[in-house]
C-alpha positions in Angstrom: 71.1 98.2 81.2 70.1 95.7 78.6 69.6 93.1 81.3 66.9 94.9 83.2 63.4 96.0 82.5 63.0 99.8 82.1 59.7 99.7 84.1 61.0 98.2 87.3 62.0 100.2 90.3 65.4 98.6 90.4 65.9 99.5 86.8 65.1 103.2 87.5 67.7 103.1 90.3 70.3 101.6 88.1 69.6 104.1 85.5 70.0 106.9 88.0 73.3 105.4 89.3 74.6 105.1 85.8 73.5 108.6 85.0 75.3 109.9 88.1 78.4 108.0 87.3 78.4 109.4 83.8 77.8 113.0 85.0 80.6 112.7 87.6 83.1 111.4 84.9 82.0 114.1 82.6 82.6 116.7 85.3 86.2 115.5 85.7 86.7 115.6 81.9 85.4 119.2 81.8 87.7 120.2 84.6 90.7 118.6 82.9 89.8 120.2 79.6 89.3 123.7 81.0 92.5 123.5 83.1 94.7 122.1 80.4 93.3 123.0 76.9 95.0 126.4 76.9 98.4 124.6 76.8 97.5 122.4 73.9 98.2 123.5 70.3 98.7 120.3 68.3 97.9 116.6 68.0 101.1 114.8 67.0 102.3 116.8 64.0 98.9 118.4 63.2 98.1 121.8 64.5 94.8 122.1 66.2 92.6 124.6 64.2 92.4 128.0 65.9 88.6 127.8 66.1 88.9 124.7 68.3 91.5 126.3 70.6 88.9 128.8 71.8 86.5 126.0 73.0 85.6 126.0 76.6 84.1 122.7 77.6 80.5 122.8 79.1 77.4 120.7 78.8 76.2 122.6 75.8 79.2 121.7 73.6 78.6 119.1 70.9 79.6 115.5 71.9 81.8 115.3 68.8 84.5 117.2 70.8 84.4 114.3 73.4 84.6 111.5 70.8 88.3 110.7 70.0 88.7 110.6 66.2 91.5 111.6 63.9 89.3 113.8 61.8 88.0 117.4 62.4 87.0 118.1 66.0 87.7 114.5 67.1 91.4 115.4 67.3 90.7 117.7 70.2 90.1 115.0 72.8 93.1 113.0 71.3 95.3 116.1 71.6 94.2 116.7 75.2 94.9 113.1 76.2 98.3 113.1 74.4 99.3 116.3 76.2 98.3 115.0 79.6 100.2 111.7 79.0 103.3 113.6 77.8 103.4 115.8 80.9 103.0 112.8 83.2 105.6 110.7 81.5 108.1 113.6 81.3 108.1 113.7 85.1 108.6 110.0 85.3 111.5 110.1 82.8 113.2 112.8 84.9 112.8 110.6 88.0 114.4 107.8 86.1 117.2 110.1 84.9 117.9 111.2 88.5 118.3 107.5 89.6 120.3 106.6 86.6 122.7 109.5 87.3 123.1 108.4 90.9 123.6 104.8 89.8 126.4 105.8 87.4 128.1 107.7 90.2 128.1 104.7 92.4 129.3 102.4 89.7 132.2 104.6 88.6 133.4 105.1 92.2 133.2 108.9 91.8 132.4 111.1 94.8 128.8 110.2 95.6 126.1 112.7 96.5 125.7 113.6 100.1 122.3 112.0 100.7 122.5 111.5 104.4 120.6 114.8 104.9 117.4 113.0 104.2 116.1 109.8 105.7 116.2 106.8 103.4 117.5 108.9 100.6 119.9 106.2 99.6 117.4 103.4 99.9 115.0 105.0 97.4 117.8 105.3 94.9 118.7 101.6 95.1 115.1 100.5 95.2 114.2 102.5 92.1 114.4 99.4 89.9 110.9 98.3 91.0 109.5 101.5 89.5 112.0 102.1 86.7 110.4 99.5 84.3 106.9 99.8 85.5 104.4 100.7 82.8 100.6 100.9 83.3 98.0 101.0 80.5 95.8 104.0 80.5 92.9 101.6 80.8 94.2 100.4 84.2 95.6 103.6 85.6 94.6 104.2 89.3 94.2 107.5 91.0 97.0 106.5 93.4 99.4 106.3 90.4 98.9 109.9 89.3 100.8 113.0 90.4 99.0 114.7 93.3 100.3 117.3 95.7 99.4 120.5 97.5 101.9 123.1 96.4 101.1 125.9 98.9 100.3 123.9 102.0 102.9 121.1 101.8 105.8 121.7 99.3 106.5 125.4 99.9 106.4 125.1 103.7 108.7 122.1 103.6 111.2 123.9 101.4 111.1 126.9 103.6 111.6 125.1 106.9 113.7 122.1 105.9 115.8 123.1 102.9 117.4 126.4 104.0 120.8 126.0 105.7 122.1 128.1 108.6 124.2 130.0 106.1 121.1 131.0 104.1 121.9 128.6 101.2 119.4 126.0 99.8 119.7 122.3 100.2 118.5 121.2 96.8 119.3 117.5 97.3 117.1 117.4 100.4 114.3 119.1 98.4 114.6 116.7 95.5 114.6 113.7 97.8 111.5 114.9 99.5 109.7 115.2 96.1 110.9 111.7 95.2 109.9 110.0 98.4 106.6 111.8 98.9 105.2 112.3 95.4 107.1 110.8 92.4 108.9 107.5 93.2 105.7 105.5 92.9 104.3 106.9 89.6 104.5 104.7 86.5 104.9 105.4 82.8 101.5 105.6 81.1 101.1 103.5 78.0 98.3 105.2 76.1 95.6 102.7 74.9 92.7 104.8 73.7 90.4 103.5 71.0 89.2 106.0 68.5 85.5 106.5 67.9 84.0 105.0 64.7 81.2 106.9 63.1 78.6 105.0 61.2 79.5 104.3 57.5 83.1 105.1 58.2 84.4 102.0 60.0 85.7 100.2 56.9 88.1 103.1 56.2 88.9 104.1 59.7 92.4 102.9 59.5 92.9 103.9 55.9 93.5 107.2 54.3 90.1 108.6 54.8 86.4 108.0 54.0 86.2 106.2 50.7 89.9 105.5 50.7 89.3 101.8 50.9 91.4 99.0 52.3 91.9 100.3 55.8 89.3 98.0 57.5 90.2 95.1 55.1 93.9 95.4 56.2 92.8 95.3 59.9 90.7 92.2 59.1 93.6 90.4 57.5 95.6 90.9 60.7 92.9 88.8 62.5 91.4 86.4 60.0 93.6 84.9 57.3 92.1 85.6 53.9 92.0 83.0 51.0 91.1 84.0 47.4 87.9 82.5 45.8 88.4 80.2 42.9 88.0 81.5 39.4 84.9 79.4 38.7 83.1 80.9 41.8 84.1 84.4 40.8 82.7 83.9 37.3 79.5 82.5 38.7 79.2 85.7 40.9 79.8 87.8 37.8 77.1 85.9 35.8 74.7 86.2 38.6 75.2 89.9 38.8 74.6 90.1 35.1 71.4 88.0 35.3 70.0 90.2 38.0 70.3 93.2 35.7 68.6 91.4 32.8 66.7 88.3 34.0 64.0 88.6 31.3 66.5 88.3 28.4 66.9 85.1 26.4 70.2 83.2 26.0 70.8 85.1 22.8 71.3 88.3 24.9 74.5 86.9 26.4 76.5 89.3 24.2 75.1 92.3 26.1 75.9 90.4 29.4 79.5 90.1 28.2 79.7 93.8 27.6 78.5 94.4 31.2 81.1 91.9 32.5 83.8 93.5 30.5 82.8 96.9 31.9 82.9 95.5 35.4 86.4 94.0 34.7 87.6 97.3 33.4 86.3 99.2 36.4 88.0 96.6 38.7 91.3 97.0 36.9 91.1 100.8 37.1 90.2 100.5 40.8 93.3 98.5 41.7 95.5 100.6 39.5 94.6 103.6 41.7 97.6 105.2 43.4 97.0 107.6 46.3 98.4 111.0 45.7 101.3 111.7 48.0 100.3 113.7 51.1 102.8 114.9 53.7 100.3 114.7 56.5 99.5 111.0 55.6 103.3 110.3 55.5 103.7 111.7 59.0 100.7 109.9 60.4 101.9 106.6 59.0 105.3 107.4 60.5 103.6 107.7 63.9 101.9 104.4 63.6 105.1 102.7 62.5 106.8 104.0 65.7 104.1 102.6 67.9 104.5 99.2 66.3 108.3 99.0 66.3 110.1 101.2 68.7 113.6 100.4 69.8 114.1 100.3 73.6 111.5 103.0 74.0 113.1 105.2 71.3 111.6 106.0 67.9 113.1 103.8 65.2 113.6 106.9 63.0 114.4 109.7 65.6 115.8 112.2 63.0 112.9 111.9 60.6 110.4 111.9 63.5 111.9 115.0 65.1 112.2 116.8 61.8 108.5 116.2 61.0 107.4 117.3 64.4 109.5 120.4 64.5 109.9 121.4 60.9 108.1 124.7 61.4 110.7 125.7 64.0 113.8 124.2 62.3 113.0 126.2 59.1 113.7 129.5 61.0 117.2 128.7 62.2 119.3 129.6 59.2 120.1 133.2 60.3 121.4 132.1 63.7 125.0 133.3 63.1 123.8 136.8 62.1 121.6 137.0 65.2 124.5 136.1 67.5 126.8 138.6 65.6 124.2 141.4 66.0 124.0 140.8 69.8 127.7 140.7 70.1 128.0 144.0 68.1 125.4 145.7 70.3 127.4 144.8 73.4 130.7 145.8 71.8 129.4 149.2 70.8 127.2 150.2 73.7 128.3 148.3 76.9 128.4 150.7 79.8 127.3 153.5 77.5 123.7 153.9 78.5 121.8 153.6 81.7 118.5 151.8 81.6 116.4 154.9 81.2 118.4 156.1 78.3 118.3 152.8 76.5 114.5 152.7 76.7 114.3 156.0 74.9 116.7 155.2 72.1 115.5 153.2 69.0 117.4 151.3 66.3 116.4 154.0 63.9 118.0 156.6 66.2 121.3 154.6 66.1 121.2 154.4 62.3 120.5 158.2 62.0 123.5 159.1 64.2 126.9 158.7 62.5 128.6 159.2 65.8 127.9 155.6 66.8 129.9 154.3 63.8 133.0 156.4 64.0 136.2 154.4 64.4 138.6 155.6 67.0 141.5 155.1 64.6 140.1 157.4 61.8 139.4 161.1 61.5 135.8 162.0 61.2 136.5 164.6 58.6 138.3 162.5 56.0 136.6 161.0 53.0 137.9 157.5 53.9 136.4 157.9 57.3 133.0 158.7 55.8 133.2 155.6 53.7 134.2 153.5 56.7 131.2 155.0 58.6 128.9 154.0 55.8 130.4 150.5 55.6 130.0 150.0 59.3 126.4 151.4 59.2 125.5 149.1 56.4 126.9 146.1 58.2 125.0 147.1 61.4 121.8 147.5 59.5 122.2 144.1 57.7 122.8 142.3 60.9 119.9 144.1 62.5 117.6 143.0 59.6 118.6 139.3 60.3 117.9 139.8 64.0 114.5 141.3 63.2 113.7 138.4 60.9 114.7 135.8 63.5 112.7 137.7 66.2 109.5 138.0 64.1 109.7 134.3 62.9 110.4 132.8 66.3 109.2 135.0 69.1 105.7 133.6 68.9 107.1 130.2 70.0 109.0 131.6 73.1 107.3 131.8 76.5 110.1 131.7 79.1 113.7 132.4 79.8 115.1 129.5 81.9 112.5 129.1 84.7 111.1 132.7 84.3 108.0 133.3 82.3 108.3 136.2 79.8 105.7 138.9 80.8 102.7 138.9 78.6 103.2 142.5 77.4 106.6 141.5 76.0 105.2 138.5 74.1 103.2 140.9 71.9 106.3 142.8 70.7 106.9 142.7 67.0 110.5 143.8 66.2 111.1 146.9 64.1 113.4 149.8 64.0 111.2 151.9 66.2 111.4 149.5 69.1 113.6 150.5 72.1 117.2 149.1 71.9 116.7 147.8 75.4 114.9 144.8 73.8 118.1 144.0 71.8 120.5 144.3 74.8 120.7 140.9 76.6 120.2 141.5 80.3 118.6 139.3 83.0 116.3 142.1 84.2 113.0 143.4 82.6 112.9 143.5 78.8 116.5 142.4 78.6 115.4 138.8 79.1 113.6 138.9 75.7 116.8 138.6 73.6 118.2 136.1 76.1 115.0 134.0 75.9 115.0 134.2 72.0 118.7 133.1 71.8 118.0 130.3 74.3 115.0 129.1 72.3 117.0 129.1 69.0 120.0 127.2 70.6 117.6 124.6 72.1 115.8 123.9 68.8 119.2 123.6 66.9 120.8 121.3 69.6 117.7 119.1 69.9 118.1 118.2 66.2 121.7 117.4 66.7 120.9 115.2 69.7 118.5 113.2 67.6 121.1 112.8 64.9 123.5 111.4 67.6 120.7 109.2 69.0 120.1 107.7 65.5 123.8 106.8 65.1 123.9 105.5 68.6 121.0 103.2 68.0 122.6 101.9 64.8 125.9 101.4 66.6 124.2 99.4 69.4 122.5 97.1 66.8 125.8 96.4 65.2 127.6 95.7 68.5 124.8 93.4 69.8 124.6 91.4 66.5 120.9 92.1 66.2 119.3 92.3 62.9 120.7 95.5 61.3 118.7 98.1 59.5 118.4 97.7 55.7 120.4 100.7 54.7 121.4 99.5 51.2 118.5 101.4 49.7 120.5 104.6 50.1 124.0 105.1 48.8 126.7 105.4 51.5 124.1 105.1 54.3 126.4 102.7 56.2 129.5 104.8 55.8 127.9 107.9 57.3 126.9 105.9 60.4 130.5 104.6 61.0 132.0 108.1 60.3 129.7 109.9 62.6 132.3 110.0 65.4 133.9 113.0 63.6 130.7 114.9 64.2 129.5 113.3 67.4 131.7 115.4 69.8 131.9 118.5 67.7 130.9 121.6 69.6 131.1 125.2 68.3 130.9 128.4 70.3 128.1 130.7 69.3 130.8 133.3 68.8 132.3 131.2 66.0 129.2 129.7 64.4 129.3 129.8 60.6 126.3 129.9 58.3 127.4 126.6 56.8 126.9 125.0 60.3 123.3 125.9 60.6 120.2 124.0 59.6 119.1 125.2 56.1 116.8 123.5 53.6 114.0 124.1 51.2 111.0 122.1 52.4 108.6 122.5 49.5 111.1 122.4 46.6 113.6 119.8 47.8 112.4 117.6 50.7 108.8 117.0 49.8 109.5 116.2 46.1 112.3 113.7 47.2 110.0 112.0 49.7 107.3 111.8 47.0 109.5 110.4 44.2 112.0 108.3 46.1 110.4 107.2 49.3 107.2 105.5 48.1 107.4 101.8 47.3 105.5 99.9 44.6 103.1 98.6 47.3 102.3 102.2 48.3 104.1 102.0 51.6 106.8 104.5 52.7 110.5 103.9 52.9 111.2 105.9 56.1 114.8 104.7 56.3 115.6 106.1 52.9 113.9 109.4 53.9 115.9 109.6 57.1 119.2 108.9 55.4 118.5 111.6 52.9 118.0 114.1 55.7 121.2 113.0 57.4 123.4 113.1 54.4 122.0 116.2 52.9 121.2 118.5 55.9 122.1 117.2 59.4 125.2 115.1 59.6 127.5 118.2 59.5 125.8 120.4 62.0 127.5 120.8 65.5 126.3 121.4 69.0 126.1 125.1 69.7 127.8 126.2 73.0 126.1 129.4 74.0 128.6 132.1 74.9 126.7 135.4 75.0 127.8 138.2 77.3 125.1 140.2 79.0 124.8 143.9 78.6 125.9 146.1 81.6 124.0 149.3 82.0 125.9 152.3 83.5 125.5 152.5 87.3 124.5 148.9 87.4 127.7 147.0 86.7 128.5 146.7 90.3 125.2 144.8 90.8 125.4 142.8 87.7 125.8 139.6 89.7 123.4 140.8 92.4 119.6 140.7 92.6 118.5 143.4 90.2 118.8 146.9 89.0 120.1 149.1 91.7 120.2 146.0 93.9 123.8 146.5 94.5 126.3 144.2 96.0 126.8 141.6 93.3 130.1 142.9 92.0 130.9 144.3 95.4 130.6 140.9 97.0 132.9 139.4 94.3 135.4 142.2 95.1 135.3 141.5 98.8 136.4 138.0 98.1 139.6 139.3 96.6 140.3 142.7 98.3 139.3 143.1 101.9 137.0 146.1 102.3 137.3 148.7 105.1 134.7 151.5 105.6 135.7 155.1 105.2 135.6 157.2 108.3 132.6 159.4 108.8 134.8 162.5 108.6 136.2 161.5 105.1 132.7 160.7 103.9 131.5 164.2 105.0 134.5 165.8 103.3 133.6 164.0 100.0 130.0 165.2 100.4 131.1 168.8 101.0 133.5 168.7 98.0 130.8 167.4 95.7 128.5 170.1 97.0 131.2 172.8 96.6 131.4 172.0 92.9 127.9 172.9 92.3 127.9 176.0 94.7 131.3 177.7 94.7 129.8 180.8 96.4 128.6 178.9 99.4 130.7 178.3 102.5 131.7 174.8 103.5 129.1 174.7 106.2 126.2 175.7 104.0 127.4 173.2 101.4 127.5 170.5 104.0 124.0 171.2 105.2 122.8 171.3 101.6 124.1 167.8 101.0 123.3 166.3 104.3 119.8 167.7 103.9 119.2 165.5 100.9 120.0 165.4 97.2 116.6 164.5 96.0 115.3 168.1 95.6 114.3 169.8 92.4 116.9 172.7 92.5 119.7 173.1 90.0 122.4 172.4 92.6 121.2 168.8 93.1 121.4 168.1 89.4 125.1 169.0 89.5 125.7 166.7 92.5 124.0 163.9 90.6 126.0 164.5 87.4 129.3 164.6 89.2 128.5 161.5 91.3 127.5 159.6 88.2 130.8 160.5 86.5 132.8 159.2 89.4 130.6 156.0 89.5 131.7 155.2 86.0 135.3 155.2 86.9 134.6 153.2 90.1 132.7 150.6 88.0 135.6 150.3 85.6 138.0 149.7 88.5 135.6 147.2 90.0 135.3 145.2 86.7 139.1 144.8 86.4 139.6 144.0 90.1 137.0 141.3 90.2 138.5 139.8 87.0 142.0 139.9 88.4 143.4 136.3 88.5 140.2 135.0 86.8 138.5 131.9 88.2 141.9 130.6 89.4 142.0 133.1 92.2 139.0 132.5 94.5 140.6 133.9 97.7 142.0 137.3 98.6 144.7 139.0 96.7 147.8 140.3 98.4 146.9 142.7 101.2 149.1 145.4 99.6 146.5 145.6 96.8 144.0 147.2 99.1 146.5 149.9 100.0 146.8 151.2 96.4 145.0 154.5 95.9 142.1 154.4 93.6 143.4 157.3 91.5 146.8 155.6 91.1 145.1 152.4 90.1 143.1 154.1 87.4 145.9 156.2 86.0 148.9 153.9 86.4 147.5 150.3 86.2 144.6 150.9 83.9 146.5 153.7 82.1 143.6 156.2 82.0 144.3 159.9 81.4 145.9 161.5 84.5 143.5 164.5 84.1 140.5 162.4 85.2 138.5 164.4 87.9 137.7 162.4 91.0 137.9 165.3 93.3 140.7 166.1 95.7 139.5 164.1 98.7 138.8 160.9 96.7 142.1 161.1 94.9 144.1 161.6 98.1 142.1 159.5 100.6 140.3 156.6 98.9 142.2 153.4 98.4 141.0 150.1 96.8 140.0 148.8 100.2 137.5 151.7 100.4 135.6 151.0 97.1 132.6 149.5 98.8 132.2 152.5 101.1 132.6 155.0 98.3 130.2 153.1 96.0 127.5 153.2 98.7 128.0 157.0 99.2 127.8 157.8 95.5 124.7 155.7 95.0 123.0 157.8 97.7 124.0 161.0 96.0 122.6 160.0 92.6 119.0 159.9 91.5 119.0 156.1 91.9 116.9 154.9 94.8 118.9 151.9 96.1 115.9 150.6 98.0 113.3 150.9 95.3 113.0 147.2 94.8 112.9 146.2 98.4 109.7 144.2 99.0 106.9 145.8 100.9 106.9 143.1 103.5 110.2 144.5 104.9 109.0 148.1 105.1 107.0 148.1 108.4 107.5 151.0 110.8 109.2 150.8 114.2 107.3 151.8 117.3 108.7 154.4 119.8 109.9 151.7 122.2 111.8 149.9 119.4 113.4 153.2 118.3 114.5 153.9 121.9 116.1 150.5 122.2 118.0 151.0 119.0 119.1 154.4 120.2 120.4 152.9 123.5 122.6 150.5 121.5 123.9 152.7 118.8 123.8 156.2 120.3 124.2 156.0 124.0 126.8 153.2 123.9 128.8 155.0 121.2 128.9 158.2 123.3 129.8 156.4 126.5 132.4 154.0 125.0 135.2 156.4 125.3 134.7 157.0 129.0 133.4 153.7 130.2 135.9 151.5 132.0 133.5 149.0 133.7 133.6 145.3 133.1 130.7 145.6 130.7 132.7 147.7 128.3 133.0 144.7 125.9 129.3 145.1 125.2 129.7 148.7 124.0 129.9 149.5 120.3 132.7 151.5 118.7 132.0 154.2 116.1 133.9 152.0 113.5 131.8 149.0 114.4 128.6 151.0 114.0 129.6 152.2 110.5 130.6 148.7 109.5 127.2 147.3 110.8 125.2 149.9 108.9 127.1 149.2 105.7 126.7 145.4 106.1 123.0 145.8 106.9 122.5 147.9 103.7 124.1 145.3 101.5 122.0 142.6 103.1 118.8 144.5 102.4 119.8 145.1 98.8 120.9 141.5 98.2 118.2 139.5 100.0 115.1 141.6 100.6 114.1 142.4 97.0 112.3 139.1 97.0 110.0 137.5 99.5 112.1 134.5 100.3 113.3 135.7 103.7 110.8 135.4 106.5 109.5 138.7 107.7 108.3 137.5 111.1 111.6 136.2 112.4 113.7 138.4 114.7 116.4 140.5 112.9 118.7 139.2 115.7 118.5 135.6 114.4 118.8 136.5 110.7 121.6 139.1 110.9 123.6 137.0 113.5 125.3 135.1 110.7 126.5 138.2 108.8 130.2 138.9 109.0 132.0 142.1 110.1 135.8 142.0 110.1 135.8 138.2 109.6 133.6 137.6 112.6 130.0 136.6 112.8 127.8 139.2 114.5 126.4 136.6 116.8 129.9 136.3 118.3 130.4 140.0 118.8 129.5 141.0 122.5 127.7 144.2 121.8 125.4 142.6 119.2 124.8 139.4 121.2 124.0 141.3 124.4 122.4 144.5 123.3 120.8 144.3 119.9 116.9 144.4 120.4 115.6 140.8 120.0 112.0 141.9 119.6 112.4 143.7 116.2 111.3 141.5 113.3 112.6 141.4 109.8 109.5 143.2 108.6 111.1 146.4 110.0 114.5 145.9 108.4 114.4 148.9 106.1 113.1 151.2 108.9 116.0 150.0 111.1 118.5 151.0 108.5 116.9 154.5 108.1 116.8 154.9 111.9 120.5 154.0 112.3 121.5 156.4 109.5 119.9 159.3 111.5 121.7 158.5 114.8 
């Protein structure tokens, strides 16, 4: 400290205290850097150089990385601070948005949110105004005003215990109110006030265009001290004095040489002030940023379109092939939906598709005719051209994609570079595995396009508000028709186009280097050397952005064969998604065990005609997973029937559309599956479902038949069940299950005691096993369900024949209450063997 002597004991102590404080603050800075630097890639519109992105902060790193400056490595600390401020303020803006939405609901007398589930939930909404406008300078920010929480110890346990309803749904409002009350309602907006570091000999140009650029520090001085010019006499005296210093030994007769010196100085001064800085886009953008900080409108950038364009230009330039990309995805689904299973799709490449004419044969033409060959070639050329656009879009944009909705794209997929040797499964949109890549890409492209449109709308909204409030309007006379396009924006403002109908003329297309930069350079620089940002923004609006609509994304996902029935479920082979939708419309009844066994025997007799029915039965019952040739035939036949079953399922779940949410007429369930396929769906009457299925299976039996066929194929329906639900049962637990489901079933026919209501019927047993299987497939592929709770509690709210299990006497009185959910899969296997 300058106030104390360096030799005194107290001075040494103060030095040590200051040193400890410095080291502690540095340690916090190092932690923040190493935890967040990997997410930083730019400072404002400038990309951080790649060599800086590899820096890991430690005490051996040069201090120039810690000194905020807009040149070279100084931008690293500025970029880090800007990133942290953005993440903090984004959370605050979403808190404000939530309260604003609630306030609008109250004011418009709409149906309000049910916020009684959480104490004081309403109060925090109405009291939000005390936080809503609160802004704190970064120089005065307190630790208590930052976002702090313990995710694993506080938030997850609260969500698990308090935000799951008795029906197994999630109470999202309660979860959000908890976050608001506990963590986010008190945090303010951070107003960033960070001074940049000034290096020696650079301070006079620190606010100018660079070292030696001149005028930057002078301009800052003029803002604080009013400047008055010197009189001409004094200026001439200074000039003469400068001349005399150079030649003080000369006589008065040498004044002519002094005049030459003066004239040279005057010429140099004239040339100096005639200097015009060469147009530089980076300087244009940096000046735009400073302009925004000085004159924002209600927290919005005064030139939102121009600002967004400058920040996102590198992304916007890649959007011109959007329609071709959407068309390619649509064509892939049209040609191949239901055609391949997942394993097949992973083995087939785009090149394989192009090499096989079979994929391009039209059903209406003969493959042997000349015209057919021509049509095949035309279709193939169209396919290849659309693929090429998709490849370009992928390779130009994939590096900017990191997630699909809330799911992070796996790192191994992020390295994919699209070419014709890549598996077609990457081109087929699906919410599982590599299928999310094309969905994530499309979502990214739509987001970038629509963000630009939203900023166009914001610009016109800001202008409209200025007109309506009689404030000083923008000076838009510098650009022809600038006012007209603002007033005519309504024709575009509400325009929305489906991705299926998007035209090339409705996309963002421009030439940055040949059109935009030259226009900015020649038309948007004033005589004073300032920039006319309004003129630049109006040029972008008129020429490129006023006509583009919002894109409404309507992309169907690809359905793999054998997976369509689970397309709305929890994953591949997860089963039950489409089945659950069907159960809402057609009440399902399990097939009897006798019919199921007959179907098994019939499928087995197809692959072994020489065997007796009993040997065929034992072959099937003994398992289909062996390596012998017979099992291959069973799997093939089961897969063929599954495709017909999935087709029926797709039409049944779509019957009535979204207008029919309840059950269809009960008579629908009585229709035989074979009749539905051949008469209603008009399939060929020669389709081979087998004698038993054709004569015994009705639409109300689809769930039961689907479960059987899945078992007989090479698909393991439980392959994705989490390991936490795969514990083994002990002998006592197995005996208790056997008493409920074996002894009670055997004695139910002869028992006449008063306790007969607690006995389980054979039909109830089959229904319970089927329901348990669907529950495992739908809910136990993830870790969300507790594995330590008793199965009795979890399963009690499942329904059998429109009745909760907890209300059925045999389940309520006899089901073992000591068996935990961790043994769920083993319970199913045990019941199957009984």
